[in-house]
C-alpha positions, 0 to 999 in steps of 0.5 A: 819059403816063398820066393824073395820079394813076394808076399806069400798067402796066409793059407800058405804061411799057415801050411808052412808053419804046420810043416815046420812044427812037424819037422821040428818035433821029428827032429827032437825025437831024432835028437838033431839039435842042428835041425831043430835050431833051423826049425826054430828059426824058420818058424820065427820067419813065418811068424814075422810074415804073418805079422805082416798081415796084421791081426789077421795073420795071427788069427789064421793060427786059431784053427791049428789050436784043434789040429790032431797033431799036439806038436802043431797045437803047441807051436800054434798056441805059443804064438797066440798066447798074446792075442788070445791068451784063454784059447791058447792057454787051454790048448797048452793045458790039454797038450801038457797032459797028452801022451807026446813027450817033447809037445807036452814038455814044450807046452809046460815050458810055454805055460811056465814062461808066459805065467812068469811074463817072460814069453812076449810073442 
């Protein structure tokens, strides 16, 4: 992430989120559970930094819902469920029926959690 004490720009945070999502799903494929845990924490920090910008921070994730990488779409959709549920649910539904195993599983889990009122991010 950026230098301590400085606020990274929104585009930098969005790019960092994309990289983190790709690293996370690569770790899933490699069954590297430690790396997965590190990336989940990293993603949470990125979201916290984006939230410092208010609604504009989360709004910057909307274009990622159309990213060709299904993992990136899932991660973006997960953090857009609260502010943009219709668009995020549509993206998760699409990935849920897609060809990539781990993003497909996560899409299903996020949808299930959101439907049950458990996903609050």
